[in-house]
N, C-alpha and C positions, 0 to 999 in steps of 0.2 A: 440441596442445602440452601437455605435462604438466610440472610442476616436476621438476627433477632429484632424485635420491635424496638422502635426508638424510645428513649427514656421520656420523651415529651409526647403528650397526646395532642395532636393537631386537629382533632375532630371539631368541627364548628368554627375553626379559625378562618380569618379572612385570607383569601388566596388569589393568586394571579395565575391564570391558566392552569389551575389545579395544584399550584405550589404555594404552601403557606407562607405568608409574607414574613413572619417572624423567624423563619428558618433560613432565609437567604439574603444575600447582599441586595439592598434596595436599588442600587444602580443597575445591577444585572436584571432584576425584575422589571424595572422601568424600560430598559432597552428591549428585553425579550417581549414584553407586552406590546410595545409599539411594532416590533418586527412581525408579530403574528396578526395583530389587529389592524395595523395600518402599514403593510409592508412597503408600499410605494414611497411613503414619507421616510421610512427608516433607510431604505436602500438608496434613495436619492441623495441623502447626506453622505453615505459611504462611497457613492460614485465619484466624489471629489478626491478620493485617494489616488486616482489616476489622472493622467493628462489626456485630454480629448482633442482631436482635430476639429470635431464638430460636436456640439452638445446634443444630448438626446432630446427627442421630442416628447417621448412618453416613457416613464420609468418602467411600468408594468403593463403588459398586454397578455391577458389570460383568456382571450376570446375563443381560443381553440385548444382547450386542455386535452391531453397533458403537454401540448407543445407550447409551453409558457415562454414568453419573450421578455427580456429585460433590457432597459436602456435603448428602446427602439428609436432608430434614426440617428443614434450617436455613432461617430466614427473615431477609430483609434488604431494604434499599431502596437503589437506586443513587444517588438524589438525596441521601439522608441521608449516605451515605458520601462523596459528592463535595462537599457543601456544609455541611450542618447540623453535622456533627461537628467541623468546623474552627472554626465560630463558637462552639460550646459550649466549645471548648478555648481560646477567647480569641484566635483568629487571624482574626477577621472582617475586620480592617483590612488583612490581607495581600492583595497583588494576585494575583488568580486568572488573569486574561486580559489580555494586551496585544494590542490590535488595531491593527496598523500598516498603513495603507492609502494608499500613494502614489497609487493610482488616484483617491482622493477627497480627498487632501491632509489626512487626519485621523489622529490617534493617540488611542486610548482605553485607559485603564488601569481595569480593572473589578475591584473587590475582591470577596472572598467574600461579604461582607455585602451589597454591591450586587447581586450575582447572586441571593442569597437573596431579597431584597426583590422583584425582578422575577419570579422563579420562582414564589413563592407566590401572587402576584397572577394570573399566567397560569394556574397550576394551578387556582386557585379559579374563574376564569372557565371553564376547560375542564370542571370538575366541574359547573358550572351548565348547561353545554350537554349534559350527560349522559355525558361520557367517564368510563368506569369501568375497573377492573382487567380486563385481557385485550383491551380494544378496541385497534384499530390506528389510528394517525394518520400520514399522509404529511407529510413536511417537504420543501419545495422552496425552498431559500434559499441565498444565497451564503455566503462565508466571513466571517461577522460574528458578534459575541457573541450576538445574538438567536437564532441557529441553535442554539447550545448551551443558551440559556435555554429554548427550545422543547423540545429533547430532554429536559432535566432536569425540566421541568414535566410532561411526559407520563409519564416513569417515576416521578415522585413519586406519581402516582395508580395506579401498577401497570399502566399501559397500555403499549403497544408502539409504538415509532416505526420508521418506514422512511424514511430520508433519501434523497432522489433528487438526484443531482449537478445543480447549477444549469446546467451546460452542455447538458443534455439538451433536445431539442426535444419538441414536443407528443406525437408518436406514442410516443416512448420513455417519457415521463411517463405517458401513457395506459395503456400495457401494465402498468406497475407499479401504477397505481391499480386497474385491473381485477383484478389478481392478489391484491393485499393487501386490497382492499375496506375502505378506511378509513372511520371515522365522519366524519372531516373532514380537510381539508388546511390546513396552515399554510404560507404562502408570503410572499416579499417581492414588492414591486411591481416592482422592477428589480434587475438585476445589472449589474456594470460590468467591461468588458474594455478593454484599451488601444485608444483611439480609438472606442469604441462603447458604447452602453447597451443591455443585453439586457432586453427587456420580459417579465419573468417572469410577470406577471399575465395578459398576453395569451396567453402560451404555456399557462398553466394553464387559462384559459377554453377554449382550443381542445382541450386534452387531455380535459377533462371533457365537452365537447360531443360528442366522438367516442367516449366511453367507454360501455361496457355497464353500468358501475357508477356510480351517482350517489351521492356521499356524502350521508347524510341531514342533516348540518348544514352551515351556510354556511362558506365558506373564511375563514380568519383571515389578514388581509393586514397585514404590517408595511411601513409606508411609509418609504423611505429619502429623507428630505428633502434630503440633501446631494448627491444625484445628479441631474444635469440633462443633457439634457432628459428629462422623464418624460411620455410620451404615453399611458400606461395610464390606464384609468378603471375605478373600482369599479362593480360591478353590485349595487345594493342588494338584489336578490333572491337573489344567490348569495354575496355578500362582506360581511364585517364587518371594521372596522379593529382591529388589534392593540390600540391604545390604548383602544378601547371595551370590549374584553374585560377588560383590566386594571381598568377602572373598576367592573366588575361585582362585584368582591370587595374593593374599597377599604374600609378601616375595619372589616373583619370579622376575626375570629380567623384567623391563618394556617392554611391547610389542612395537615393532618398527612400524613406519608409513609405510604403503604400497604405493609406488609411483604408480600413475595412469596417463594414457595419458591425455593430456590437453582437449581432446574432448570426454572423457568418462564421464558418468553421475555423478553429485554431488548430486542432489536431484530431487524429483518429488513433485510438489506442485499443488494441485487441485484448480482451480479457482472456485469461487462461484457466478457466474452471477445470476442476479435476475430472469431469465427465463429459460435459457438453462441448460442442464445437465452439471455437473462439467467436466472440461477438465484438463487432467494431463499435466501441463507444465513441460517439462524435461529440466533441466539446466545442462550444462557441467561445468567442474571445472576451466580450465585455464583462458579463457577470462573473465569469470564472476568475479573471484577474482581480476584480474588486473583492471577491470572496477570499482569495489567497492573501492579499495584503491585509485585509481586515483580520483574518484569523491568525496570521503571524504576529500581529500586534496584540490582539486582544486575548487570544487563546494561549499562544506560546510565549508571550512576553518579549518579543524580539522587536528592536527598533533599528533604524538605519545605523550602520557601523558596528552592530553586534555580530558576533560569530555564532553561526547556527549550523547544526549537523543533523541532517536526515540520513540515517545509515541505511540506505536503500540503493537502488540501481535505476538508471534512466529508462529501462524497459518497463518499469512498473509505474503506477499512478503516483506513488509517493515521490518518485524521481521527477516527474513532470511538475507536480504541484510544489514540492518543497526542497528540491535540489536546484531546480532551474527557475521557474517563473515567479514563485512567491518571494524568495529572498532577493532575487535580482530586481524585481519591480519595487521592492521595499528599499533597496539600497544597502542590504546587509552583506555579510561575507558567508558564503556557502561552502561547507567542507565536502569534498568528494574523496571518500576513502576506498581505495582499491585493494582490499585485503579481507582477511577473515578475523573473527573475534579471538581465535585461540591459537592459530598455527602459522601466522605470518609476521614474525616468527614465533610469538609467544602469546599467552593470554593477558598480557599487560597493555595491549594496543589501544583498547578503548580508553584506558586511563591516560595513556600518553597523549592521545589526540586531544582529549579534553584539556589537559594541562598545557601542552605545547601551544595550542591555538586559542586558549582562553575561551573555550566553548561555553555559551551561556545556557543553552537548552539543547537537548538531544531527543531525537525521535528514532525509536528502534522497535524491534519485535522481541517478545519475551524469550524466544528461543536463543537469541544471541547471548543473553545473560545466563541462561541455563547452561550454554556451552562453556562460558567463562567459569561458572561455578563448578561445573564438573571437572574442568581441566585444572583449575587452581582454586580450590575452596578456601584456602587460607590467604589468598591474594598476595602471595609472595612476590609476584611480578608487578602488581599494580600499586602496592602500598607506597612506593617511592614517589608517586606523583601526587600533586596537589589538586584537589577538587574545588578550590575556593571560587572559581569563576562560575561554577555550575549552579543554576537555580532550580532546575527540575529535569526529570526524565519522563518523557511521554512514550507510552507503549500502545500498540494497536496491532491489527492484523491477525491476531489469534487470542484465545483466552489466556489470561495470566492468572496462575494459581496463587494463593495466598503466600505459600512458602517462598516462591520465587520473588514475589513482590517485596516481602519482608527482607529477604537477603539483599536485593538491590538497594533498598533504602538504607539498610545498615552499612552496606559496603560503600556506597557513593555519597551517603549522608545528605540526601536531598529528597523531596517528595517524589514518589513514583505515581504518575497520574495516567490511569487507563482512559482511553477514549476510543470512540467507535465511528468508523466510516467505511465506505465502500469505493471501489473503482468508479462506480456509477455516480456517486455524489461528488467526488473530486476533492472534498475536504470533510472535516468532522461534522457528524450529526449530533453527537453528545460528547461532552468533555467537562473538565474542570479548568476554568480560565484563569491564567495568571493576571490578566488585565482587569479582572474584577476582584473584589474582596471576598472571594469564595473560600469555603473551607477546603484547605489543602489535604485534609484527611477525610475524603468522602467515604461513604459506607463501603465495607469490604465487598469486593467483586463488582461494585458499580462502575459503569463507564461514564458517570457524570450526569450533568443536567443538559437539557436540550440547548443547542446553539441557536443563534438568532435565525428566525424564520422557519424553524422546524417545529411543527405541531405534531408531537410524537404520540401515537395512540397504540394501545395494546388491544388487539382484536381477537375475538373468538372466531371459530370456523364459520359461524353464521353471519359474521360482520358486526355483531354487537360488541360493545366495549367491555373488556374484562374488568374485574374488580381489582382493588389495590392488592398487590403482591400475587395476583393470579397470573399464571403462565399463559402466554398467548403469542400471536404473531405480531411482530412490530411493524407498524404501518405509519406512513407520513402523509398527513393531510395536504392536499393540493390547495394552492400552488406551491411548488417547491421553491426555495430561495435561489438566488443567483449561484452559478457554479456547477449545478447538476448537469448531467449529460442532456443534450438536446434531443437525441434519438439514437438508434442503432443504424450505422451506415448501411445504406441500401436495404434496410429491413424495418420500415416503420410498422408493418403489421406485427412482427415479433415484438417490437418495442411496446406496442399497446397491449398485446396479449400477455406477455411475460410479466410486466410490471404493474399493469393497471386494471386488468380484467377481473382478478379475484375479488378485489375490494374497490368497487367504483368510487371515485373521488379521492382515492389514496394511492400512494406509491407503496407497493408491496416489497419490503426489504428481503423477504424470505428468511429472516432471522427470527428466532424465538427469544422471548424475554418477558420481563414484567417491570412494573413501576411501583415504587414504595410510596408511603404516605407523605413523604416530602417531595415527591416528584423526581427522585433519582431513577435513572434507567439502568436496568440490569440485562445485558445481552448474554443469554446462557449458551446458545449454540445456534448453528444453522438449524432451521426447523426440522430437517431430516436427521439431525444428530440427537433428537429427543427419542429416548427409548421407552416403549410402552410395555411395561412389565405387569402382566395380569391386570391390565386396565389402569395402572398407575404410570403417569408420565414422569420420567426422570431425565434430566439433562446430563449428557456425558461430562460436561464441565464440572458439575457439582460432584460427581463421583471422582473425577481426576483430582479435584482440590483435596478431597478426603484422603486419597492415596498418597498425595504429596506431603501430607502431614508426617508421614513416616520418615524419620531422619536418614534411613538408608536408601531412599528412593530419590533419584535426581530428575527423572522424566517419566511420562506415562501417556498412554493412549487407551481410552475406553470407548467401545462401540458395541452396538447391539448385534446379537446373533440369534438364530431361530432356536426355539425350545418348545417341545411338544405340548407341555402343560400350560406354561405361562405365555406362550406366543413369542416373547422375546426375553432374553436375559443379557446382562452386560458381560463382556469379555474384556479382561484387562491385560495389557502388555506393558511392563514397566522396565525401566533401566535402573539398575542399582548403582550406588556410588562406587567410585574407583576403590579397589582393594577391599570390597565388602567381605567380611569374615563369615557371614551366615550363608548356609546353603540355600538354594532356590526354594526348596520345600519349606524350610523354616520361615524364610522371609515372606513367602506367599501366604503362609498360614497367619502370620502376624498382620498382613495387609487385609486379609479377609475379616479378621477379628476387628481391626480398626474400622472398616466400613460398617460392620454390624453395630459397633458402638456409636459411630458418628451419624450414619444415615438410617440404620435400622435394618431389620430382616426383610423389609419390603423390597430392598434392592435385589434380593436373590443373587448376591455377589459371591460366586464360588469359582468362576473360571479365571484363573490368575496364573501367569508365568512371566519369567524374565526374558529380556532380549538385550542385545548389545547396542542396537540402533533401531530407530523408527523411520519409516518412509516419510519424507517431507518434500515439498516443492522448494525451489531455490529461494523463494521469498520467506521460507520458514514455516509454512503451514503444514500441520500434520495431516496425512492423507487417511483419515478415519474411514471414509466411505469406500475407498479402494480396498482397505483391509476387511471391512465388513462384507463387501461383495465377494472377495477372495475366500473368506471363511464359509460363505454359502455355496462354494464351488462354482461360482459364476465366472465367466470370462471377463477379465479385467484389462482395460486399455489404459495404460498410464500416460499422463500428459508429458509432453517433451520437457516440461519444467521440473520434472522430478530430479532431485539432487543426485540420488544413487539408486538405480533400479535393482541392483544386486542385493539390496537389503531384503527383498522378498524371499530369497533363499532361506534366510533365518526366520522370517515371518512364517513361512510354510512349516518349518520345523516346530515352531512354538505352537501354531494352531493345530497341527497334527497331534501334538502331545495332549491337547485339550479335546481332541475328537472332531476338529473342524478342518475344512479345506482338504479333505481326504482325496477327493477326485478333481480338485480345481486345476484347470490348465495353467501353465506358466503365464504370468502377466506379460503383456506386450506393450512396449513403449510406442506411443503414437507415431513417432518419427520413422519407425520401421514399417508402418503399414503401407500397403499399396492403395 
């Protein structure tokens, strides 16, 4: 399904980079045109958003594509820009972090001065342990302020951090330790999930015991005294307490920030794709911090002193970009919520956070709101809270169907703005920006307009450009703007091959989509989520949108399965609303009719049944490819980031009912593999 044609015919209109001038904010078009046609001039101006120890000699060096460099010769420090400069400007008493943890029953407000005091002590201790510029340090911690303190203490020394998501088991942690070869590991003793305590320290010990790389320094362990029961035990031969490291530099002159060149590494973050082995995205410092401060202001409408909430985790790119570096470099207040949308303890928590801390904008995934809607469709828990502080809700990470988007807008009474980016890009590629006078009701299903510096093309398989509204592969013309990954750590060959070989001169996003006559971008699915039904290409997202129009359906996954005549046909697994009175057969029949009416018989939509849950990663992404492979009786290896692998017991039952996965072996979680 694609949106209908615009009421205005823009054919023959004057355009800027393919966007008709009368359709968009002139200030946006002016900035965008300069960012694409004269990127050096545009990004030179934005570079002044940061404090530099030494100014850059050259804004853009694209002499060796795709290894583009920004702010060449400029030196700066990420910790200084996140913390020190605000204190020197007299804003040390401003709250930097609000850690709200219903899982532990605690709320902490941490000022910029308090962060500084802890960071310099930890950095001083790290320096005494021999951590220097260029060293790598792995962080294995939950969503607590100490995780950010560790990140900033490491980069204060010019070292490089690699944060590993706290939900990973020993083998996943081991693979990252082996690849990054850290001088030491900083970890928490435990993490906490609803109903259970996760023994981080035991997991770390197991990971190091099986690792081919042994960090030369002892592990630094932060003990969470407010989490019980704690069965973990420090090993004095391999572990040292965080508090003891802080004492090593007490009473000494605070350790200074080490300036590093703008194109030196800031961090290594491993992606967790649903099938491939993790890839180490290496991000450099200068361009990334510029992009984050620029996008927080221009895209999300956040200014210094505002409260901003990125509902994510430090183990993901959103946490790096918009819990830590973006808001702290800007001088805003960043919310860290250690809880769930619906059960810690109730579905009113998102509303409470927004009201209690006067959140101005929020970034989350659509699944979080689907969970709230399913648990409390009448908002009996949330209606007591005021949403007056909120300007907009930004969603990304997965496709957002029309019904969910409409429910969020009606419930929270603000625009819900879909935008699109990837771990590799570090910030948004397309969006609707609060900082411009853009239409806050963009076309249905659109992810917005291109952000500064992104020349977005829709390409056919032969590399030629697709027509307006024609589905193709989304590619980004080089050079990419500041903030994108510099390379894959220790694997430049894969970096070139994976992202730049298919379409020379472009970054291949591996996402499918199209562009309308006004230049709006529509990301329909990962390209391998497009189903080819008797030669007709249909995106799974368009079919899911149609299913979710049914008032008795709260969530859905559609994926392609083999069929002898048509090659592929869609298979639909849906979750009905709570207390649905209709039988599975009746509701499935209604869904099939709905698809026929909305999409047409071309979809060959007949394989439909209900389930109670769908398999997702911890970041909320539905695992369609794993289900599709399972349906084809293939061996499925689930990533360690899966939220609940036991869901596949029910998925097997549902697929068997439809004649699929009849001989499929049980899926295996990656952490259990040898």
